[in-house]
C-alpha angles and dihedrals in degrees: 000000000000091000089054091049092047091051092049091049091049092049090048091050092051091047092051092048091053091049090049090051091053092048092049097052092034089065088062097046125095132190111249119211111196107124138051099237098061146310128283134199136267133194118225111234100172142351092291104014131093128183116209143154115291097217093061092063103087097145109050092177095050104051125144140154133213115217126218089259092055102258116143111212132181115246134201126211109246097178146326138210121200095195094061096027089232130136133182124221130197113216114182112212094017095137095176121140111252124246123255116246129201121230098221129061120252119273123235107261094023114140111242141169125223107216128186140161106220089147138025093295135036123274125201142191129193129232148112137266099267098183142003115198151127172233096047124189108218139166119345091010093288117147127225112208097218139001142184121218124203137185091216109120113259100215117201109286095025094112108111090026130115137272102207139186127231091281094054094252116142113255094175143349110252127230138161092194100086105063114021099288097318112141106250131162134210104228113252098245092048092045091053092050091050091047090052091051092047090050093055103035108012093235143046118245111245117185137206140193099199099242141117116218143171134200116261135182116249112218111225093245093055101051096093091222097317119134098210119102098209140043140168118270112214107229098169137022117192113228112253093010124135088258093053092046090051093053101256111156136204107266095029116132115223108221104169139007119204090341096311118114114241122221103143134045094224090054089056092049091050090056093053096082145078118014094002092067109105094009131114110248129189114241125190115215133185107223124169092342094308131103111240128185117215131179116228126184109219111234125218123240114233 
């Protein structure tokens, strides 16, 4: 009998902790109105700042949020990033306490709650972190450096909401706009960095070289002293592109970019962002059986 009571008490304690976590993060979630077919969710970052999903903002000139206490406030778009599907809103007079964020990404198997505010009160679903990975090629060919996947149900309006741990701290910002409706999250630390960039510049620098490439095996006798078994074969170089200007040729095999070995095209795309945009970067290339070092200046996508 005591074992039954202990089990019931433990289950009740876990249940209460989950409910407390939803209440804690729910107090920092707002309803975002930026599209005709229904509202989404936003996470309060500061007194006048809300982070939400970029794909839910279809009417930039008709944006508003509804706060947990029922106030409807006009919002202005401060910046957006297609690669992460994140957008930042300015909401004068918001005066809602910000959410707490964790510093480390979720762990596979970790119990999490997906929480959104598509209506006047929070909604939640229960699940685990089913995968942590990256880079991820999303809409328009843009690459997200890292993502968290969950099996928690993303109810309509959950995009822009929070994936939280048992304490109610945000593990990732939820979106269904990156991979055909699959519930993915931008890890908290990455989301905060993107939000900071959007706040200062309105966009995130995404670079390009102007090439098409594909992974290839490197036979041991053709590695020119390199230890890696794969590289990226250049199959197209756009005229006038940063790659062409730097001397990259059709048939070259990219072996390393800025000191990092290259074995996958998405890895290369993930490195073409942030501080590298506009800078000259050393690139190691296998050409005619010899290892050649070129200097390429990373271009910026418009």
